[in-house]
C-alpha positions in Angstrom: 5.5 -23.3 5.6 5.9 -25.8 8.5 4.9 -24.7 11.9 7.9 -23.2 13.7 10.0 -23.5 10.5 12.0 -20.7 8.9 10.0 -17.7 7.6 10.1 -17.1 3.9 10.5 -13.5 3.0 9.5 -12.2 -0.5 10.8 -8.9 -1.8 8.6 -7.8 -4.6 9.6 -4.9 -6.9 6.3 -3.5 -8.2 3.2 -4.4 -6.2 0.9 -3.8 -9.1 -2.2 -5.9 -9.9 -0.6 -9.1 -11.0 2.1 -9.1 -8.3 -0.5 -8.4 -5.6 -2.4 -11.6 -6.6 0.8 -13.6 -6.2 1.9 -11.8 -3.0 -1.4 -12.1 -1.3 -1.2 -15.9 -1.6 2.2 -15.8 0.0 0.9 -13.7 2.9 -1.8 -16.2 3.5 0.8 -18.9 3.7 2.6 -17.1 6.4 5.3 -15.4 4.3 6.6 -11.9 5.1 6.2 -9.8 2.0 8.0 -6.5 1.3 7.0 -4.7 -1.8 7.5 -1.4 -3.7 5.1 1.0 -5.3 5.5 4.2 -7.2 2.4 5.7 -5.6 2.4 7.5 -2.2 -1.3 6.6 -2.0 -0.7 2.9 -2.5 1.8 2.7 0.4 -0.9 3.0 3.1 -3.4 0.8 1.2 -0.9 -2.0 0.8 0.4 -1.6 4.4 -3.2 -2.0 5.6 -3.3 -5.4 3.8 -0.2 -6.6 5.6 2.5 -5.8 3.2 5.7 -4.0 4.3 5.9 -1.3 1.6 8.3 1.4 0.4 8.3 3.9 -2.5 10.5 3.1 -5.4 10.2 5.3 -8.4 13.1 3.8 -10.3 15.0 7.0 -10.3 17.3 6.2 -7.3 18.0 3.4 -4.9 16.0 3.2 -1.7 17.4 2.6 1.7 14.3 0.6 2.8 14.5 -1.5 -0.3 18.2 -2.2 0.2 17.5 -3.2 3.9 14.7 -5.6 2.9 17.2 -7.7 0.9 19.1 -8.7 4.0 16.6 -11.4 5.0 15.0 -12.1 1.6 14.6 -15.7 0.6 12.7 -14.9 -2.6 12.6 -11.9 -5.0 10.0 -11.1 -7.6 10.6 -8.3 -10.2 7.3 -7.0 -11.6 8.6 -3.7 -13.0 9.0 -3.4 -16.8 12.2 -1.8 -18.1 11.9 1.8 -19.1 13.7 4.0 -21.6 16.8 4.1 -19.3 16.8 0.3 -18.9 16.0 -1.9 -15.9 15.7 0.3 -12.8 15.7 -2.7 -10.5 19.1 -3.9 -11.8 20.5 -0.4 -12.1 19.7 0.5 -8.5 19.4 -2.8 -6.6 21.1 -5.4 -8.8 24.0 -5.6 -6.3 21.6 -6.0 -3.4 20.0 -9.0 -5.1 23.4 -10.5 -6.0 24.6 -10.2 -2.4 21.5 -11.2 -0.5 22.7 -13.9 1.8 19.5 -16.0 2.1 18.1 -15.5 -1.5 17.0 -18.8 -3.0 14.9 -17.7 -6.0 14.4 -14.7 -8.3 11.4 -14.5 -10.6 10.2 -12.0 -13.2 6.5 -11.3 -13.7 5.3 -9.4 -16.8 2.1 -8.8 -18.6 1.4 -8.3 -22.3 0.6 -4.7 -21.3 4.3 -3.8 -21.4 4.3 -4.3 -25.2 1.8 -1.5 -25.9 -1.0 -1.5 -28.4 0.2 -2.6 -31.9 -3.3 -2.7 -33.5 -3.5 -6.5 -33.2 -0.1 -7.2 -34.9 
């Protein structure tokens, strides 16, 4: 980011291990990072690291999450779909689609979402 230039803002759905690695790098580059977590205990821990954080369990949309999209330039989805489908799209797909400054959307996954299939 150039000195005095526009601030990039990342909205990260699911600040788990992998997304935290990516998001910490963005913080170090001067980005604003807003993220979600399912754990009440993680909210304070992540806030102490410099993230703007809100709870998102995937059961309902969140007002803080919706508000974060207004200035988002980038979005990262790091929440695996569940039995009911993709909670991010179900509850915040419209917010992503209408975010006025959004330039990029990424999806981050791990092999852990596939479960243990005994090596097959």
